[in-house]
C-alpha positions as CSV (number, residue, x, y, z in Angstrom):
1,X,29.3,53.1,-25.0
2,X,28.3,52.5,-21.0
3,X,28.5,49.2,-20.5
4,X,27.7,49.5,-16.7
5,X,24.7,51.1,-17.3
6,X,23.8,48.6,-20.2
7,X,24.7,45.6,-17.4
8,X,22.7,47.2,-14.9
9,X,19.6,47.8,-17.3
10,X,19.6,44.1,-18.1
11,X,20.0,42.8,-14.6
12,X,16.9,44.9,-14.1
13,X,15.0,43.5,-17.2
14,X,16.1,40.1,-16.2
15,X,15.0,40.6,-12.6
16,X,11.3,42.1,-13.8
17,X,11.2,39.2,-15.9
18,X,11.7,36.9,-13.3
19,X,9.7,38.4,-11.0
20,X,6.7,38.5,-13.6
21,X,7.0,35.1,-14.3
22,X,6.7,33.9,-10.5
23,X,3.6,35.8,-10.2
24,X,1.9,34.7,-13.1
25,X,2.9,31.3,-11.9
26,X,1.3,32.3,-8.2
27,X,-2.0,33.0,-9.9
28,X,-2.0,30.0,-12.2
29,X,-1.5,27.7,-8.9
30,X,-4.2,29.9,-7.0
31,X,-6.8,29.3,-9.7
32,X,-5.9,25.7,-10.3
33,X,-6.6,24.9,-6.4
34,X,-9.8,26.6,-6.3
35,X,-10.7,24.9,-9.4
36,X,-9.8,21.5,-7.4
37,X,-11.6,22.2,-4.6
38,X,-14.9,22.9,-6.5
39,X,-14.5,19.5,-8.0
40,X,-13.9,17.7,-4.2
41,X,-17.3,19.6,-3.2
42,X,-19.1,18.4,-6.4
43,X,-18.5,15.2,-5.5
44,X,-20.0,15.5,-1.6
45,X,-23.6,15.1,-2.8
46,X,-23.1,11.7,-4.3
47,X,-23.3,8.9,-1.3
48,X,-23.5,5.8,-3.6
49,X,-20.3,5.7,-5.4
50,X,-18.1,2.8,-7.4
51,X,-15.4,2.0,-5.2
52,X,-12.1,1.4,-7.1
53,X,-9.0,0.1,-5.7
54,X,-5.6,1.9,-7.2
55,X,-2.3,1.3,-6.1
56,X,1.3,2.6,-6.3
57,X,4.5,1.5,-5.2
58,X,7.6,4.1,-3.9
59,X,10.2,4.8,-1.6
60,X,11.1,8.3,-0.2
61,X,12.8,9.1,-3.8
62,X,9.9,9.4,-5.8
63,X,7.0,11.3,-3.7
64,X,6.7,14.2,-5.9
65,X,6.2,12.0,-9.1
66,X,3.6,10.1,-7.4
67,X,1.6,13.1,-5.7
68,X,1.6,14.4,-9.3
69,X,-0.1,11.2,-10.4
70,X,-2.7,11.2,-7.5
71,X,-3.7,14.4,-8.2
72,X,-4.3,13.8,-11.8
73,X,-6.5,10.8,-11.1
74,X,-8.5,12.6,-8.2
75,X,-9.1,15.7,-9.9
76,X,-10.4,14.1,-13.1
77,X,-12.6,11.5,-11.4
78,X,-16.2,11.0,-12.5
79,X,-19.0,12.1,-9.5
80,X,-20.0,8.5,-8.9
81,X,-16.5,7.4,-8.5
82,X,-14.4,7.0,-5.0
83,X,-11.3,6.0,-5.1
84,X,-9.3,3.7,-2.5
85,X,-5.7,4.4,-2.9
86,X,-3.1,1.8,-1.7
87,X,0.6,3.2,-1.1
88,X,3.2,0.4,-0.7
89,X,6.0,1.7,0.9
90,X,9.6,0.6,1.4
91,X,10.9,0.4,5.5
92,X,12.3,3.7,5.9
93,X,9.5,5.8,4.6
94,X,9.5,9.0,6.7
95,X,6.6,10.8,8.1
96,X,7.3,13.7,5.9
97,X,6.5,11.2,2.8
98,X,3.0,10.1,4.3
99,X,2.5,13.6,4.6
100,X,2.7,14.8,1.3
101,X,0.5,11.8,0.0
102,X,-1.6,11.8,2.8
103,X,-2.7,15.6,1.4
104,X,-4.2,14.1,-1.2
105,X,-7.1,12.6,1.2
106,X,-7.0,15.4,3.5
107,X,-7.8,17.8,0.5
108,X,-10.0,15.3,-1.0
109,X,-12.3,13.2,1.5
110,X,-15.3,12.7,-0.8
111,X,-12.8,11.5,-3.5
112,X,-10.2,9.1,-2.2
113,X,-9.2,7.9,1.0
114,X,-5.5,6.5,1.4
115,X,-4.0,3.4,2.9
116,X,-0.1,3.3,3.8
117,X,1.3,-0.1,3.4
118,X,4.5,-1.4,4.6
119,X,6.3,-3.9,2.8
120,X,9.2,-4.1,5.5
121,X,12.4,-6.0,3.6
122,X,10.5,-7.4,1.5
123,X,12.6,-7.9,-2.0
124,X,15.7,-6.4,-0.3
125,X,19.0,-6.4,-2.2
126,X,16.7,-8.1,-5.4
127,X,16.9,-4.9,-7.5
128,X,20.7,-4.5,-9.0
129,X,19.5,-1.5,-11.3
130,X,19.7,1.9,-10.2
131,X,16.2,2.7,-12.5
132,X,14.5,0.1,-10.7
133,X,14.7,0.1,-6.9
134,X,13.0,-2.0,-4.5
135,X,9.8,-0.7,-4.5
136,X,8.7,-1.4,-7.6
137,X,8.7,-5.3,-6.8
138,X,6.2,-4.7,-4.3
139,X,3.4,-4.6,-7.2
140,X,4.4,-8.3,-7.4
141,X,2.7,-8.8,-3.8
142,X,-0.6,-7.2,-4.1
143,X,-2.7,-10.4,-4.2
144,X,-1.1,-10.9,-0.6
145,X,-1.0,-7.7,0.9
146,X,-4.4,-7.0,-0.5
147,X,-6.4,-10.0,0.6
148,X,-9.6,-8.7,0.6
149,X,-9.3,-6.6,-2.8
150,X,-10.2,-8.9,-5.8
151,X,-9.4,-6.7,-9.0
152,X,-7.1,-3.3,-8.6
153,X,-5.1,-0.8,-10.9
154,X,-1.7,-0.4,-10.3
155,X,-0.1,2.8,-11.4
156,X,3.4,3.9,-11.3
157,X,4.6,7.5,-10.1
158,X,5.5,8.8,-13.4
159,X,2.0,8.8,-14.8
160,X,-0.9,10.8,-15.8
161,X,-4.9,10.1,-15.2
162,X,-6.6,12.1,-17.6
163,X,-10.0,10.4,-17.4
164,X,-12.5,8.6,-14.8
165,X,-10.7,4.8,-14.5
166,X,-14.4,2.9,-14.1
167,X,-13.7,1.8,-17.8
168,X,-10.4,0.1,-17.0
169,X,-11.6,-1.6,-13.9
170,X,-14.3,-3.2,-15.8
171,X,-12.8,-4.6,-18.5
172,X,-13.4,-8.0,-19.2
173,X,-10.2,-9.8,-18.4
174,X,-11.0,-13.0,-20.6
175,X,-9.5,-15.2,-17.6
176,X,-6.2,-14.0,-18.3
177,X,-4.6,-12.1,-14.3
178,X,-2.7,-8.9,-15.9
179,X,-3.3,-7.0,-18.4
180,X,-1.2,-3.6,-19.5
181,X,0.3,-1.9,-22.1
182,X,2.8,-3.4,-24.4
183,X,6.1,-3.2,-24.4
184,X,8.6,-2.8,-27.1
185,X,11.7,-4.6,-25.4
186,X,10.8,-8.2,-25.4
187,X,14.7,-9.4,-25.4
188,X,15.3,-9.0,-22.1
189,X,13.2,-12.3,-21.4
190,X,13.5,-14.4,-24.7
191,X,16.7,-16.8,-22.8
192,X,13.4,-18.0,-20.3
193,X,12.0,-19.6,-23.5
194,X,9.4,-17.1,-23.5
195,X,6.2,-18.2,-25.7
196,X,4.1,-15.3,-25.7
197,X,3.4,-12.9,-28.3
198,X,2.8,-10.2,-25.3
199,X,5.4,-8.6,-23.1
200,X,3.8,-6.0,-20.8
201,X,5.3,-3.0,-19.6
202,X,4.7,-2.9,-15.6
203,X,3.9,0.7,-15.3
204,X,0.3,0.6,-16.0
205,X,-1.8,-2.9,-14.8
206,X,-4.7,-4.0,-14.6
207,X,-4.5,-6.8,-12.2
208,X,-7.2,-9.8,-11.1
209,X,-6.1,-10.5,-7.4
210,X,-8.5,-13.1,-6.9
211,X,-7.4,-15.1,-10.1
212,X,-3.8,-14.4,-8.8
213,X,-4.2,-16.0,-5.9
214,X,-6.6,-19.1,-7.3
215,X,-3.6,-19.8,-9.5
216,X,-0.8,-19.2,-6.8
217,X,1.4,-16.9,-8.5
218,X,2.7,-15.7,-5.4
219,X,4.9,-19.4,-4.7
220,X,5.6,-19.1,-8.9
221,X,6.9,-15.6,-8.1
222,X,9.3,-16.8,-5.1
223,X,10.6,-19.8,-6.7
224,X,11.5,-17.9,-9.7
225,X,13.2,-15.3,-7.9
226,X,14.8,-18.1,-5.9
227,X,16.3,-19.8,-9.4
228,X,16.6,-16.6,-11.1
229,X,17.6,-13.5,-9.2
230,X,21.1,-13.1,-10.9
231,X,19.3,-13.0,-14.9
232,X,16.4,-10.2,-14.4
233,X,17.4,-7.7,-16.8
234,X,14.1,-6.0,-16.5
235,X,13.7,-6.7,-12.8
236,X,10.4,-6.9,-12.1
237,X,9.2,-6.6,-15.3
238,X,11.2,-9.8,-16.1
239,X,9.4,-11.4,-13.6
240,X,5.9,-10.7,-14.2
241,X,6.4,-11.3,-18.0
242,X,7.8,-14.8,-17.5
243,X,5.8,-16.3,-14.6
244,X,2.1,-15.1,-15.9
245,X,2.8,-15.6,-19.8
246,X,-0.4,-17.7,-20.0
247,X,-2.5,-15.7,-18.4
248,X,-1.2,-11.9,-19.8
249,X,-2.9,-9.8,-22.3
250,X,-2.7,-6.4,-23.5
251,X,-5.4,-3.7,-23.3
252,X,-6.4,-0.9,-25.3
253,X,-3.7,1.8,-25.6
254,X,-5.6,4.6,-24.4
255,X,-5.0,2.9,-20.7
256,X,-1.3,2.8,-20.5
257,X,0.1,4.6,-23.7
258,X,3.4,5.8,-23.4
259,X,4.3,9.8,-23.7
260,X,6.0,9.3,-26.9
261,X,8.2,12.6,-27.9
262,X,7.6,12.7,-31.6
263,X,6.2,10.9,-34.0
264,X,9.0,8.6,-34.7
265,X,8.9,7.2,-31.7
266,X,5.3,6.3,-32.0
267,X,6.1,4.1,-35.3
268,X,9.0,2.6,-34.5
269,X,6.8,1.5,-30.9
270,X,3.8,0.5,-33.5
271,X,6.0,-1.4,-35.8
272,X,7.8,-3.2,-33.0
273,X,4.3,-4.6,-31.9
274,X,3.2,-5.0,-35.4
275,X,4.8,-8.5,-35.7
276,X,4.0,-9.9,-32.4
277,X,0.3,-8.5,-31.8
278,X,-1.3,-6.0,-33.8
279,X,-2.6,-3.1,-32.2
280,X,-5.3,-1.3,-33.9
281,X,-3.3,1.5,-35.7
282,X,-5.9,4.2,-35.6
283,X,-6.6,3.5,-32.1
284,X,-3.0,3.6,-31.3
285,X,-2.6,6.8,-32.5
286,X,-5.6,8.6,-31.3
287,X,-4.9,7.2,-27.7
288,X,-1.2,8.9,-28.2
289,X,-2.8,12.5,-27.9
290,X,-6.5,11.5,-25.9
291,X,-5.0,8.8,-23.7
292,X,-6.7,7.6,-20.4
293,X,-3.5,7.2,-19.1
294,X,-0.2,8.6,-20.0
295,X,3.1,6.9,-19.0
296,X,6.1,8.8,-19.2
297,X,9.1,6.3,-19.8
298,X,11.3,8.6,-21.3
299,X,12.3,11.6,-20.5
300,X,10.2,12.7,-17.4
301,X,8.5,16.0,-17.4
302,X,10.0,16.6,-13.8
303,X,13.3,16.5,-15.0
304,X,12.6,19.5,-16.6
305,X,13.2,18.4,-20.1
306,X,10.5,18.8,-22.8
307,X,8.2,15.7,-23.5
308,X,4.4,15.2,-24.8
309,X,2.0,16.5,-21.7
310,X,4.8,18.5,-20.4
311,X,3.0,21.5,-19.7
312,X,-0.1,18.9,-18.2
313,X,2.0,17.5,-15.5
314,X,3.1,20.9,-13.8
315,X,-0.1,22.1,-14.4
316,X,-1.0,18.9,-11.3
317,X,2.0,19.9,-9.7
318,X,0.7,23.2,-9.3
319,X,-2.7,21.9,-8.1
320,X,-1.3,20.1,-5.8
321,X,-0.1,22.9,-3.4
322,X,3.4,22.3,-3.1
323,X,4.4,23.1,-6.9
324,X,7.8,24.8,-5.4
325,X,8.6,21.5,-3.5
326,X,8.0,19.4,-6.7
327,X,10.0,21.6,-8.9
328,X,13.4,22.1,-6.8
329,X,12.8,18.5,-5.3
330,X,11.9,16.4,-7.4
331,X,14.3,13.7,-8.9
332,X,16.7,14.3,-11.8
333,X,18.5,12.2,-14.4
334,X,21.6,12.0,-12.1
335,X,19.4,10.5,-9.2
336,X,18.1,7.8,-11.2
337,X,21.2,7.0,-13.7
338,X,24.9,6.1,-13.6
């Protein structure tokens, strides 16, 4: 048996397969970008649009996931929606980082505009968790940095948006200042005397900024941090839930459902909520497969680990026009976990 010939043939087959995969991927990229341009043109004719305020917070390490999330946001917008996107960023935010995110506005000027807000040294040194950067705290100050905005949707970068967000922004908040998706780990805040049955995950939030200003939550947050900065097990999430516990509530699960990897994860989460605050079971499981917003808690598709909506995430990555940057430079678990 001629092993050299077998080895050469194997290498040839592998190279041919790799070439074919790259070509197919490039064809898919071109198709998705072409479709995206068409969506922008379809928005051009409508001059009277509903303006919706959206916020992300990030540093230089999370640019590519945020870029993909923003792309899904604009490409799934209705023709009568225009998004004002506010990027709260760290003081070391680079020109290159801004360029990548600004490309969304450059490509889709009829769908969105982007404003960058330098948060300077706010909350510097507060985060003690490598998985929770300082930028995660920025959402707690939206009512101060955006005094002209009364209501806003906050999104983490590890989200995908599958539908227009008009229904979310128009939800009746019933006197609450923040709505969100129920978290499944309330233990971290029980030591604070937390009484509410609702514990929100802060990855997707509907925030009444006018109400936050009216009830003086900025000062309450500041005082709480001063007195408890060494006890913030869940970081910004601890602060939001404990300080605002009298005025927080869950929204329908479809607006912030986690991208559960399996049926067992879904059932475990639902069972944990059942004893505290009942989600409608039918609505919950429908949301798992047909979400408005999917939030990737664990694992994340940009780690190249399969999870729910994995293929969808990479399709939106292709539609950004920066697919290969994202594939090779997006954060991996080793950058986030000790």
